[in-house]
C-alpha positions as CSV (number, residue, x, y, z in Angstrom):
1,M,57.6,147.2,62.0
2,K,61.0,148.2,60.6
3,A,60.1,146.8,57.2
4,F,56.8,148.7,57.2
5,I,58.5,151.9,58.1
6,L,61.1,151.4,55.4
7,T,58.4,150.7,52.8
8,V,56.5,153.9,53.8
9,S,59.6,156.0,53.6
10,M,60.3,154.7,50.1
11,L,56.8,155.5,48.9
12,A,56.3,158.9,50.4
13,A,58.4,161.9,51.3
14,V,58.6,163.1,54.9
15,S,56.0,165.8,55.0
16,V,56.1,168.9,57.1
17,S,52.3,169.1,57.1
18,A,50.4,171.0,59.7
19,Q,48.6,168.2,61.4
20,T,49.5,164.8,63.0
21,T,46.6,162.5,63.7
22,P,46.3,159.4,65.9
23,A,45.7,157.3,62.8
24,E,49.0,158.5,61.3
25,V,50.9,157.4,64.4
26,A,49.0,154.2,64.7
27,A,49.9,153.3,61.1
28,S,53.6,154.0,61.7
29,P,54.3,153.6,65.5
30,G,57.9,154.7,65.2
31,K,56.6,158.2,64.8
32,A,55.5,158.1,68.4
33,G,59.1,158.5,69.2
34,G,59.1,162.1,68.1
35,V,62.7,163.2,67.6
36,Y,63.6,159.5,68.0
37,F,62.0,158.8,64.7
38,A,64.5,157.2,62.4
39,Y,65.3,159.3,59.3
40,P,62.6,158.3,56.7
41,V,64.0,159.8,53.5
42,T,65.7,157.5,51.0
43,E,65.6,159.8,47.9
44,S,66.3,163.5,47.6
45,L,63.7,165.4,45.6
46,N,64.9,168.4,43.6
47,T,63.3,170.8,41.2
48,P,65.6,171.5,38.2
49,A,67.3,174.9,38.4
50,P,66.2,177.6,36.0
51,A,68.0,177.6,32.7
52,G,71.5,178.9,32.9
53,Y,71.9,178.4,36.7
54,K,74.3,175.8,38.1
55,P,74.8,174.8,41.8
56,F,78.0,176.1,43.3
57,Y,77.7,176.1,47.1
58,I,75.8,174.3,49.8
59,S,75.4,175.5,53.4
60,H,74.4,172.6,55.6
61,Y,73.4,171.9,59.2
62,G,72.7,168.3,60.2
63,R,71.5,166.6,63.4
64,H,73.5,163.5,64.4
65,G,72.0,160.3,63.1
66,S,70.2,157.5,65.0
67,R,71.6,156.8,68.4
68,Y,71.2,154.7,71.4
69,L,69.4,156.1,74.5
70,I,71.5,158.8,76.2
71,S,72.6,156.6,79.1
72,D,73.1,152.9,79.8
73,D,70.9,153.5,82.8
74,D,67.9,154.1,80.5
75,Y,68.1,150.4,79.7
76,S,69.4,148.9,82.9
77,R,67.0,150.6,85.3
78,V,63.9,149.2,83.6
79,R,65.6,145.8,83.0
80,D,66.5,145.6,86.7
81,T,62.9,146.4,87.6
82,F,61.7,143.4,85.7
83,H,64.4,141.0,87.0
84,K,63.5,142.0,90.6
85,A,59.8,141.4,90.0
86,A,60.6,138.0,88.3
87,E,62.6,136.9,91.4
88,A,59.5,137.8,93.5
89,G,57.2,135.9,91.2
90,A,55.3,139.1,90.4
91,L,55.3,139.0,86.5
92,T,52.6,137.9,84.2
93,P,53.5,135.8,81.1
94,L,53.7,139.0,79.1
95,G,55.9,140.6,81.8
96,L,58.3,137.6,81.5
97,D,58.3,138.0,77.7
98,V,59.1,141.7,78.0
99,M,61.9,141.0,80.4
100,A,63.4,138.6,77.9
101,R,63.2,141.3,75.2
102,L,64.8,143.8,77.4
103,D,67.7,141.4,78.0
104,S,68.1,141.0,74.3
105,L,68.2,144.7,73.7
106,W,70.8,145.1,76.5
107,V,73.2,142.8,74.6
108,E,73.4,145.5,71.9
109,A,73.0,148.6,74.0
110,E,75.3,147.9,76.9
111,G,78.2,150.4,77.0
112,R,76.8,152.4,74.1
113,G,74.6,155.0,75.8
114,G,74.5,158.2,73.8
115,E,76.5,156.8,70.9
116,L,75.7,156.9,67.2
117,S,74.3,153.6,66.1
118,P,75.3,151.8,62.9
119,L,72.0,153.0,61.3
120,G,73.0,156.6,62.2
121,R,76.3,156.2,60.3
122,R,74.5,154.8,57.3
123,Q,72.0,157.7,57.3
124,H,74.7,160.4,57.1
125,H,76.7,158.4,54.6
126,D,73.7,158.1,52.3
127,I,72.6,161.7,52.7
128,A,76.1,162.8,51.6
129,A,75.9,160.5,48.6
130,R,72.6,161.9,47.5
131,M,73.9,165.4,48.0
132,Y,76.8,164.7,45.6
133,T,74.5,163.0,43.1
134,A,72.1,166.0,43.1
135,F,74.7,168.7,43.0
136,P,78.0,167.3,41.6
137,E,79.2,170.8,40.4
138,V,79.5,171.9,44.0
139,F,82.1,169.2,44.6
140,A,84.2,169.7,41.5
141,P,88.0,169.8,42.0
142,G,89.1,172.8,43.9
143,A,86.0,172.8,46.1
144,D,86.2,175.1,49.2
145,M,85.2,172.6,51.9
146,Y,84.9,172.8,55.7
147,A,83.2,170.4,58.2
148,S,82.6,170.9,61.9
149,S,80.7,169.2,64.7
150,T,79.9,169.8,68.3
151,T,82.1,168.2,70.9
152,I,79.7,165.2,71.4
153,M,81.1,162.1,69.8
154,R,77.9,161.0,68.0
155,C,78.0,164.3,66.1
156,A,81.7,163.9,65.2
157,H,81.0,160.3,64.1
158,S,78.1,161.6,62.0
159,M,80.4,164.1,60.4
160,F,83.0,161.4,59.7
161,A,80.3,159.2,58.1
162,F,79.1,162.1,55.9
163,I,82.6,162.9,54.8
164,E,83.1,159.2,53.9
165,G,80.0,159.3,51.8
166,L,81.3,162.3,49.9
167,K,84.8,161.0,49.4
168,E,83.5,157.8,48.0
169,Q,82.0,159.9,45.2
170,A,84.9,162.3,44.9
171,P,88.1,160.9,46.5
172,Y,90.1,164.1,45.6
173,L,88.1,166.2,48.0
174,E,90.0,167.8,50.9
175,I,87.7,168.4,53.8
176,P,89.2,170.1,56.9
177,R,87.2,169.2,60.0
178,E,86.8,170.4,63.6
179,S,85.0,168.9,66.6
180,G,86.3,171.1,69.4
181,E,85.2,174.2,71.2
182,R,86.2,176.4,68.3
183,D,82.8,176.4,66.6
184,M,80.4,175.7,69.5
185,F,79.2,179.3,69.7
186,F,77.2,178.8,66.5
187,L,76.9,175.0,66.4
188,N,75.2,174.5,69.8
189,Y,74.5,177.9,71.4
190,H,72.0,178.1,74.3
191,S,71.5,181.5,76.0
192,P,71.4,181.7,79.8
193,E,67.8,183.0,79.5
194,S,66.7,179.9,77.6
195,G,68.5,177.6,80.0
196,W,66.7,179.2,83.0
197,Y,63.4,178.9,81.2
198,T,63.7,175.2,80.9
199,S,64.7,174.6,84.5
200,H,62.3,173.4,87.2
201,D,62.1,177.0,88.4
202,G,61.3,178.4,85.0
203,P,57.8,179.2,83.8
204,G,57.9,176.4,81.1
205,Y,58.1,173.5,83.6
206,Q,54.7,173.5,85.2
207,P,52.6,173.4,82.0
208,W,54.6,170.4,80.8
209,K,54.3,168.7,84.1
210,R,50.5,169.1,84.3
211,F,50.1,167.8,80.7
212,R,52.4,164.8,81.4
213,E,50.3,163.9,84.5
214,K,47.1,164.2,82.5
215,Q,48.3,162.1,79.5
216,T,50.2,159.3,81.5
217,R,47.7,156.6,82.2
218,P,49.7,153.5,83.2
219,D,47.1,151.2,84.9
220,R,46.3,149.0,82.0
221,L,50.0,148.6,81.0
222,V,51.2,147.8,84.5
223,A,48.3,145.3,85.1
224,S,49.3,143.5,81.9
225,L,52.9,143.1,83.1
226,F,52.7,142.5,86.8
227,S,50.6,139.7,88.5
228,D,50.8,140.9,92.1
229,P,49.1,144.3,92.9
230,D,50.7,144.3,96.3
231,Y,54.2,144.1,94.8
232,V,53.3,147.0,92.4
233,N,52.0,149.1,95.3
234,M,55.3,148.5,97.2
235,W,57.9,148.7,94.5
236,I,56.6,150.1,91.3
237,D,56.0,153.7,90.2
238,P,53.5,153.0,87.4
239,A,53.9,156.4,85.6
240,E,57.7,156.3,85.7
241,L,57.8,152.7,84.5
242,M,55.5,153.6,81.6
243,W,57.8,156.3,80.5
244,Q,60.9,154.2,80.9
245,L,59.3,151.5,78.7
246,Y,58.3,154.2,76.2
247,W,61.8,155.4,75.8
248,V,63.2,152.0,75.2
249,T,60.4,151.1,72.9
250,V,60.7,154.1,70.6
251,D,64.4,153.9,70.3
252,T,64.5,150.3,69.1
253,Q,64.0,151.6,65.5
254,N,67.4,153.2,65.8
255,M,69.1,149.9,66.7
256,E,70.2,146.9,64.7
257,T,68.1,144.5,66.8
258,P,64.9,143.1,65.4
259,V,63.4,143.1,68.9
260,E,60.5,145.6,69.4
261,L,58.1,146.5,72.2
262,Y,55.4,148.5,70.5
263,D,52.9,145.8,71.1
264,I,52.8,146.3,74.8
265,F,51.2,149.7,74.3
266,T,47.8,150.5,72.8
267,P,47.8,153.0,69.9
268,E,46.0,155.5,72.2
269,E,48.7,155.2,74.9
270,L,51.5,155.7,72.4
271,Y,49.8,158.7,70.9
272,A,49.1,160.3,74.3
273,L,52.8,159.9,75.4
274,W,54.0,161.3,72.0
275,E,51.8,164.4,72.5
276,V,53.6,165.0,75.8
277,F,57.0,164.6,74.2
278,N,56.0,166.8,71.3
279,F,54.9,169.6,73.6
280,H,58.0,169.1,75.7
281,F,60.2,169.6,72.7
282,F,58.3,172.5,71.3
283,S,58.0,174.4,74.6
284,R,61.8,174.1,75.2
285,N,63.2,174.6,71.7
286,S,60.8,176.4,69.4
287,S,58.5,179.4,69.1
288,Y,56.5,178.7,72.3
289,A,55.1,182.2,73.0
290,P,55.7,182.3,76.8
291,A,59.4,181.8,76.1
292,E,59.5,185.3,74.5
293,G,61.7,184.3,71.7
294,H,64.6,183.0,73.8
295,F,64.7,179.6,72.0
296,V,64.5,180.7,68.4
297,A,67.2,183.4,69.2
298,N,69.6,180.5,70.0
299,A,69.8,180.0,66.2
300,D,71.0,183.5,65.4
301,N,74.7,182.8,65.7
302,L,74.3,179.8,63.3
303,I,72.3,181.9,60.8
304,R,75.0,184.6,60.9
305,N,77.6,182.0,60.2
306,M,75.6,180.7,57.3
307,V,75.4,184.1,55.8
308,S,79.0,185.0,56.4
309,Q,80.3,181.7,54.9
310,A,78.1,182.1,51.8
311,D,79.3,185.7,51.4
312,R,82.9,184.5,51.6
313,V,82.5,181.8,48.9
314,I,80.5,184.2,46.7
315,A,83.1,186.9,47.0
316,N,85.9,184.5,46.1
317,G,84.0,183.2,43.1
318,G,84.5,179.7,44.4
319,H,82.5,176.6,45.0
320,G,82.2,174.0,47.7
321,A,80.2,173.3,50.9
322,T,80.1,174.1,54.6
323,L,79.0,171.1,56.6
324,R,77.9,171.4,60.3
325,F,76.7,168.7,62.7
326,G,74.8,169.2,65.9
327,H,71.6,168.3,67.7
328,D,67.8,168.3,67.6
329,G,68.0,171.2,70.0
330,N,69.7,173.2,67.3
331,I,67.8,172.1,64.2
332,V,64.4,172.9,65.8
333,P,65.3,176.6,66.8
334,L,66.9,177.0,63.4
335,T,63.8,175.9,61.4
336,A,61.6,178.1,63.6
337,R,63.9,181.2,63.3
338,L,64.1,180.7,59.5
339,G,60.3,180.7,59.4
340,L,60.3,177.4,57.5
341,E,56.8,176.3,56.6
342,N,54.9,174.7,59.5
343,C,58.1,174.8,61.7
344,A,56.8,177.6,64.0
345,T,53.5,178.4,65.6
346,D,52.0,180.6,68.4
347,E,49.9,177.7,69.7
348,T,50.3,177.4,73.5
349,D,47.7,174.7,74.3
350,P,49.6,171.3,74.5
351,A,46.3,169.5,73.7
352,K,46.1,171.4,70.4
353,L,49.7,171.5,69.4
354,S,49.7,168.3,67.3
355,S,47.3,170.0,64.8
356,V,50.0,172.6,63.9
357,W,53.5,171.4,65.0
358,T,55.1,168.0,64.8
359,D,58.6,167.1,66.1
360,F,59.2,164.0,64.0
361,K,58.4,165.9,60.8
362,I,61.0,168.6,61.6
363,S,63.8,166.8,63.4
364,P,63.9,163.0,63.0
365,M,67.3,161.4,63.6
366,A,69.8,162.8,61.0
367,S,67.5,165.7,60.2
368,N,69.1,168.4,58.1
369,V,68.7,171.9,56.7
370,Q,70.5,172.6,53.4
371,M,70.8,175.9,51.5
372,I,71.7,175.3,47.9
373,F,73.2,178.2,45.9
374,F,73.0,178.5,42.1
375,R,74.8,181.0,39.9
376,N,74.5,182.0,36.2
377,D,77.1,183.4,33.9
378,D,76.0,187.0,34.8
379,G,76.7,186.3,38.5
380,D,73.1,186.3,39.5
381,I,72.5,184.0,42.5
382,L,69.5,182.0,43.5
383,T,69.0,179.9,46.6
384,K,66.6,177.3,47.8
385,I,66.2,175.7,51.2
386,M,65.7,172.1,51.9
387,L,64.5,170.4,55.1
388,N,65.3,166.7,55.2
389,E,66.0,166.8,51.5
390,R,62.6,168.3,50.6
391,E,62.2,171.8,49.2
392,I,60.5,174.1,51.7
393,A,59.0,177.6,51.7
394,V,60.5,180.5,53.7
395,P,58.6,183.8,54.1
396,V,60.5,185.7,51.4
397,E,58.8,186.8,48.1
398,T,59.6,184.8,45.0
399,D,58.0,184.3,41.7
400,N,59.9,181.0,41.1
401,F,59.5,178.7,44.2
402,P,61.5,176.9,45.5
403,F,64.1,179.4,44.3
404,Y,64.7,182.7,46.0
405,R,67.0,185.5,44.9
406,W,70.0,185.4,47.3
407,I,69.9,189.2,47.7
408,D,66.3,188.9,49.0
409,L,67.0,185.9,51.2
410,R,70.1,187.4,52.6
411,D,68.3,190.6,53.6
412,Y,65.6,188.5,55.3
413,L,68.3,186.5,57.2
414,N,70.1,189.6,58.3
415,N,66.8,191.2,59.5
416,I,65.7,188.3,61.6
417,T,69.1,188.1,63.3
418,E,69.3,191.9,63.5
419,T,72.6,191.9,61.6
420,K,73.1,194.8,59.2
């Protein structure tokens, strides 16, 4: 599976297309993980700048790289369930095999809940190296550099790996870095209104709960793992076990282990669970209409910071990069607020969402948004936006896509954040 995913990623760019089909997920089961999908890009694609324009500044926001599941409990709970069933003689041969695989995964995962995995470090190191290769002028001596991450260690470690990737290319770079509360107001802002909306008392909870119940069909899976129906009736919550196994399964792609669990699910089951997760993420982080814009507004402080830092570098006539590191819950609102192509929709039906919005195409592990600035000798400035190292459209007029006049893009950004 991992070899197949790597081959696919080398042959094709990650596409922010409008539709995701069961066949696509069946062909690449790692995509069933949604935002757990390991970063698929291995080559940055760039349209040459117009004649006379040279890159001088990059404004960046990156999600942390591949990580382990948030808590050790996410591994130990399901593992304990299988061990107790084995002691009772209630497992099928497949169930015993799955227990052995869970034990193997635990060897790597124990004590690492929520941490950046080695793959996550490699992802950010390599993204930085590709950034330098594509835009070396940005990092010429005297570059104005600044890096900051949220207070979560996997974000700080992602930042460190990124800086290492840059400094291997340009050892002279001086890159101040922060990972405290100082920059949290724009790196990881969530309004009280958006927090309430996602609570069990908020209006976003019940639609997700109903869709989850509809899509979770665990009987076949449970019967393949447990040999004693009476034991299942007494001790197993089939729906919860299915989801516990789903989380462990889809995160194996972010680990070093060769052990996988995709085979215990049918393609239809994986797709149905992914649809629930896709709706869950959309309805709590993006342009879900019943949320009345609360989620996308969470990106406003970040966009304002992007504009102000670009203005500062432009005014100083300098060059360099501002590097920011956070979470999927920041990248998704940012892409929606920016209006990036196929990153926002007014679809509210969870059963139809996969035709217009896809989490793993927007925010896989190590996802990133880059604004690249170009300047000519007359001081005219062009900007392009890249999502996961692929040029992407924004709703601003241009006669030279993927390039936009900064004065036009800046006006657009100020208008959507109501900054004058």
